[in-house]
N, C-alpha and C positions, 0 to 999 in steps of 0.2 A: 472602472464604473460603478464601483461600489466602494463604501468607505470601508476602513479597516474594521471599525466598530461594528458594521452591518456585517462583514463577513465572518466576524468572531461569533456573532451570534447565530450566524446562519449554521457556523460548524457544530455550535452546542445542539441547535434543533436536529440538524441532520443525525448527530450522534445518537440521540434518544429515539428518533424515528426508527433506526437501523436497528436499535436492540430492542426497543418495545413492541415496533409494528411488524417490520418487513421481515424480523428474524421468525415470527411465527408463521407467516406465508411461506417462507422458504423450507420450514420443516414441515409442513403440507404436501410439498412436492411441486417445486419450481424444476423446469425442464435444466438437465444438469449440463447438457453441451457447453462447450466453451464457446462464447458469443464473441464473434469478430467479424469485421467488414470483409468483403472478398479481398482485399489487400493487406489484409492481417493486422489492421487496428483493432486492438481490444475494444469492445463496446462495454460500459458499464449498465447498470441497472437504469439509471435515472441521472440526468446532468442538470446542473443549478448554475448559480452564479460563481460558484466555486471552481468550476471548470473553466470560466475564463476570465479569473480575475485580473489577467494580465494585459487582457483585451483593451486598445486604446481606441475609443470610437474614431476620432479623427483621423488617426495614422492609419488603422487597420480596416476601417468600413468606410466614413465619410458617406457622402450623398452619390446616388447616381449621376454619372457624368463628370465627376470629380476625381481625381488620384485618391487612392490607387484603382478605382472603378469595379472594387468588389461588388459593389451592389449593381454593377450596370454601367454600360461605357455610355449610354445616352440618358440623359435626365427623365425623359417622358417612356422611355423602352416602349411596350407595346401599346401605351396610350395614345402614343404620338403614331406608330405605324407596326402592324403586325410582322411576325419575322417574315421572309421570304420562303414560301412554301417551293421546294426545289426538289422536284423527284426525279430519281436518278435513271436515264433512260437510253435505249440504245440496242439494237439487234439487227441481224440480217444486212440489209444494205441500207444507202440514204433515204430512198423513196420510202421503205418500210418506217424508218426511224422519224421522219418528217410526217408521216401520219398519226404514229404515237405522240409526237410532240402536239400537234394540233389538236389531239384528242384531250391531252392533259391540260391544255391552255383553254379549251373549251369548258373544262371541269372545275375551273378557278386557278389553276397552278400559276404563278406569276414569275418565275424564273425557270431555264431549262438547265439540267443538268447531264452532261453527254458521257454515256458509256462507250468507250471503244473496245472492239475486238482484240485479242492477244496480238495478232500480226501487226495490227496497227501500233501498239505499245511497243512491239519490239521493234518496229522501223521495218516491216516487210510489205511488200506488195503481196495480192492474194493469188499471183502465179507462181510463187516461190514454191518450191515441192514441201519445204519445211511447214507450210502453213496449212497443209493438207488435213482436213477435219476441224478445223478452228476457225475459219473465215465466216465472221458474223455471228459467231456463236455466244461471246459474253457481252457483245457490245457491236456497236455498227461499224462496217469495214469503210475504212477512208484509205485511198491512195492518191486522189490528185484534188486540184481546185476543183475539176467538174463535179466531182463528190460533194463539196461542201457547198456548191451551188444548188443543188438538189435537195441537202441536208436542210437548210435554211429557207427554201423556197415558201415565199408568203408571209413569213415571220419575220415582223419588224425589228431588226435587229437595234435600232436607235430607242426602242422602247421596252425591250425586254432584256434582261441581264442572262449572260450564259458563263456557265461554267463548265470547264473541260477537265476531264481525269486523265490527264497525261503528263508523263514525265519525262524520260529519256528524251523523245523525239517533240517535247513541247514546243520548240521553236519552230519545226516545219508546220504543226498543226496550227499554231496562232497566227504564223505567217498566211496559212490559208484564208482564215477568219478575217484578217486585216483587208488581204487582196479581195476577197468577196465583197466585204462591206465598201470599199473603195469604188468597185466596180458597179454599186448601187446608186454611187453618189454621196455616201455616209463617210464623213470624216472618222477617222480612227480616233480621234480624242472624245468623242461622242460615244464610243463602244463602253458598255458596262459588263462586268463580270470577273471571272476568275481562271486562272490555270492553276493547275496543282503545281506543277513544275519544282516538285519536292523530291530531290534524285536519293540523298542521303536515306531516306528510309527504305527505299528500293533494296540497297544492300542490306539492309536489317531485317526486312519482313516479306517483302512484295515479289522481289526478283524480276522485274522488268527493267531492268538495267541493260544498256547496250556498251558505252564508254566507260573506262576506268574513272575512278572518282574526281581526281583531278582536272582533266577537260570536260568533267560533267558539271563540276563547279564552276567552272569557266562560262558554260553556258546558260547554267540557271542565273549568274551574275549579269550575262550580256542581257537576258530577258528582263530581268529586274532593273537595269539601268535604261533599257531601251522604252519600256512601259513609263519609268518614271520621266524621262523626257518627252514621249509622243501621247501617252496614253493615260492620263492624270485620273481617269474613273474606274480604270483596272486596277483589279487585285492581281499583284505581279506573281505571287506565289501563295499557297495553301500550303502551311508547314504542317504535315498530316500525323496525329498520332493515331488515328483511326485503322491503320493497318497494322499497326504493332499491336493493339489492342486484339485485334482479330487472329494476329499470330499468337496469341496467349500471354501478354503482358498484363499486369493488374493496373488499378488506376493510377499509383503511384508513380510506375515504370513508365505509362503513355505519358503522364504528364512530363516527368524528367528529361525522358529522351526526346519529346516534342520540343520542349524548350530549348534543350542541348543542341539540337539541330538549328532551331531559330537563330541561336549564337552564333553557329558557324556559319551561317549564310550572311549573318549580318557582319561579321569580320571579314568575309570574301568580298563583300562590296565596298567595305571601307578602304581595303587594300587599294582600290582605284581612285583615290582621293574623294570621292562623294560624301558631301556631308549626310549624316546620318538622318536629319530631319528633312532631306531631300528625298528619300525613299521609304523610309520606316513606316508613315502613315498608310503605306497599300500593301504592308505586309498583312496576311490573314493567314488564320489557322483552322483546323479540322479535326475534331475530336469523335469518339464513339459515346454511345449511352448505354448501359448495360442496365441490369436489373436493380441493384442496390439503389434506391431512390435518393436516399440521404449522401452516400459517398459520391454520387455522380453530380448530384447538384455543387456539394463541397467542392468536388474537383474544377469544375467550372470558373466557382468563384477565386477559388486558390490560384488559377490560371491567370486570372485577370490582373490579379494582387501581384504575383511574382513577375509578369511580363513588365508592369508598369514599373517596378523596382529595377529590374534588369537594364531597361531601357534608360531609364533616369540616373541611376547609380554607376552601373557598369559602361553605358557608353554615353552619358553626358547630353543625352537628347534635351532638347529645350522646349520643343513643339509640344505641349498635351496630346496632339493627335498621334505622336510617335508613341506614346505610353499605352495608347487603347489597344487592346486585344479584343480582334471583331473575329468570330467564328463560325463556321459552319458544324453543325451536328447529323450524324446518321445514326439511327437505330441500328443494334448490332447484328449483323448478319450470323455471327457466330453462335449466337443463344437461340437461333431459331431451330425449330426441330422438324424433322420428317415425319415422326410420330405425332399424330393429333396434329396435324397442322394449322386448324382452326384457333388453336390455343395461343399460335402467334399474334395473332391480332389483338390479344390481351397484352402480351409482352410489350409487342410494339406501342401500345397506347401509355405501357407504364415509363419505359424510356422517353417517348417523346415528351411525357408531362415532367420528367425531370430535366430535360434539355432546355424546355420552356422555363421553368421555374429558375433554371440555372444560367438563363438570360442570353441563350444563342441567337444569333443575327438571321440564319436561315437554316433550314431542317429538312433531312429525308427521312420518311418513314418506310420501312421495307414491307414487300408484300408477305402475306401469311404463306404463300408458296414457295417462296426464294430458298428453300432448303431443299427444294424439288425440281426447278425450273426457273427460266426467266418470267417473270410475273404476268399474267393474263391481264386485260383491261380490267375485267371485274376486280380483280387483285388490287390493282393500283389505284382504282377508284376508291376502293375501301380505305387504301394507305393515304390517299388524300384527304378522304372525309375524315380520319382519324385526328387529322392536324386541323380542319375546319371546325369540329365539335369542340376542341380544345380553345379554339381559338374563339368562336363566338357564343359558345354555349355555357361552357364552364366555370368563367368569372375570374379564372387565375391569370387574365389579362388586364384586369382592371386596376390592380396594385403592382409599384414596380418592387421585386425583389420581396414578395410577400410572405416567404419563411425565413428571412433575415431577421437576425435576435434569436432565432430559437438557440439555446444553450447547446443543445447534441450539433446543430449545422455548425455554428460558430468554432465550436471545439474540432469538429471534424475539419473544418476549412484550414485551420493552424495547423492541426497536424500533417494534413496532406501538403501544406506549405513547407513546413519544416523537413519532412522526408523527403520532398522532391529536392529540396536545396542541397540535401546530404548527398543525394546522386548526383546533382549537377557539378558540385564541387571537386567530388571524387573523379568525373570526366575531364574537368578542366585540369585537375592535376595529372591526368593522363596523357595531357597534350590537346584535348578537345575532342569533338565526336567523330572527327575522319580517323585519328588513331585508335579511339576505342572501337571503332567498327573493324580497323585492320586487325586488331588483337582479339577478335571474336568476342569482346566482352559484353557487349550489347546483345548479340544474338544469344550468347550462354544464359545472360539473364532472362531473357523471354522464354527460351526453351526450358529452362529449368522451372519457371512458373508454370509453364504450360503443362509440364510432366505432373507437378504436384496437383494441379486443378484437376486434370483427369483421374489422377489417383483417387482423390477425394469423391470424384463422382461414380468411381467402380466400387468404390467400399460403401456408398450410400451415405457419406458423410455429407455431401452436398446434392440436394434435391433438385432433379430436373423433373417435372411435372410429365407424365407419358413415356418417359425414358426409363430412369431407376424408380420412379415410384406412381402410383395411380395409373398404372397401364391398363389397356383393354383390349379384348380379343377382337372387337369389332372392326369391321373394314372401315375406316375412317378416311380414305382414299379422296381426293378431291380432283378437278378436271385441272390438267396443267397445260402451259403453252405447247403448241406444237412448231417444231421448228421447220421452216423451208429447206429442204435438204438440197435442191437446185440452185442455191445462191453462190458457191463457189464459180460453178461453170459461167453463171450470167456476169459475176465480177470479171471474171478473166476475159470473157469476151467483152466487156466495156473497157477493161485496160488495153487490149488489143486495138480497139478501134480509136481511144486516144492517142495511142502513139503513131497510128495511120495518119491520123486529122493534123496533129498538132506541127509546129516548123522546130524539128530536130536539131536544124543548125542553131538555131536560137537556145533551145535547151542545152546543147554543149557548150555552147559559149557562155551561159548562165552557170552552168557546173563547174566549169574551168575558174571562173571568177570566184565563186563559193570556195573551191578548194584553196585559193589564194590567200582569201579572207582566213578560212579555218589555221591555216599555218603561220598568219599574224597574230597580232593583238589587237587587232580591230574588232569592233561589236558585229556579231555575224548576223543578226536579223536584218539588216538591209539587203543583203547578199540571198537570204533565205526568202525573202519577200518576192525578190528580182526572180528567183528560179522557180518558186510557185507560180509567179504569174505567167511564165511559161509554159505552165503544165507539166514541169518536171514532176515525176511521181514521189512519193514517200520515201521509197525505197533507194531510188536514185540519189535522192539528198543523203540519205544516211549512210548510203554506201562510199559515199566520198567522205563522209566524217569519220567513219569507220576506218578508212584509208590513212586518214591523218591522225586520228587519236588513238586506233586499236579498239580491242574490245576486253570487257573485263571477264575474267574467270572465277568464279566463285570459290572460296575456300569451304569445301564441305566438312560439316560438323556430326560427330557422330556420338 
């Protein structure tokens, strides 16, 4: 970007500045701590063209909408359309969550994002004794198509996109969504949204797995294949770094492990003889946004550049849409504090800012009270308003990639790219992500980083406002969400009524067919859709799959 003569002259000026000007101020008392990003990248005092002298504008940056998409996947970005404001919601039963959905839509939300309770995520119905105390607690309880009909009552599925945070039983929940739409006369090819469907990160960080990795990858690939054939507007997977970041990874690890998972999924689908360009354009990603603004922006930009190179050079994709990394961002729950909870509003605003400057396609902003409970209506409204102020009052949407070209940002982007590739190459040499997970390599890397981060907090080396610094003795508690403890009984009663009223012979016939398909190499989605249309329950379907595939037992790490 600069001539050799310019760089030589700049080096001379810099040396004079350091010796004649900077040294005097350092002697006066600059802070002596070691400056690093949270990922451990050393931070210089100032950045200049010397730090990006190897940067090739066309190859490394180019223009938004052009490979490698460092500056954005669309030419106009937010001047064309604001990101989708997609607040993650779900609690109690379908009726309560439907009311929250309608409230958020009335306040300006453009897309739905469903949180399911733990029993649903684990493939259990609420009448299973293992679910005691968990029904409806961290998300909405769903056990049948009947629940989905209530959940989406009076919500126009053909006009709003829906994201479902579901993994091991994704096939069942997606089947319910398809069946519900068809009952309303909506063709599935018109449906827009995303299923998370990212099972590998469950073995790493989240733990809501059911089946072993091999059959789970088969289910993931079945869904990608089915949606690629019949649901062209639906994102078939959301390859998620968020949960690994919440478990304690740093930004480099989040990026590397997410992309390594993406590589594993692509390889799994390619085994079926499907052309890369037939499914890659509908792959999507999901990242966290933490507090270090520049490292987070650089992470998002590096992610786009890396994925474009991986798709083009590793998998020989030809369609430019296959190179595009489109992603959702969520502000970081792990950074929220129970102490002085209103300070979380500031943290969330900073994290949302980095997501937008990094070019996200959709965004969830956490509630200030989420370290204490499910957000109240007032809390989710403030979270949504945070996005709206950034979108319509801040001016940051007026220019595409407004911080692009910053010497520091471009240096960080390159550093993150290089360190991420070091991880990915190491994982590939181990035999890929499944092998790395089975050996506990990924889990150990995240655990070690989480431990070191916590030690820094305890030693006071990392400042957390209100926790290890700037504490107050005042009672700063806020009003929190009140949970309806009668939800379990209501859900069990509804389940009993459903089983009394449905055609149980039809259900059994559909489950028998499901077992046959699960034991074969057929795509499982049509059989699951037929089962949910007969009102087979989530657990009835998952129990058939447990019988065929078995259940995964984790390797405990001490």
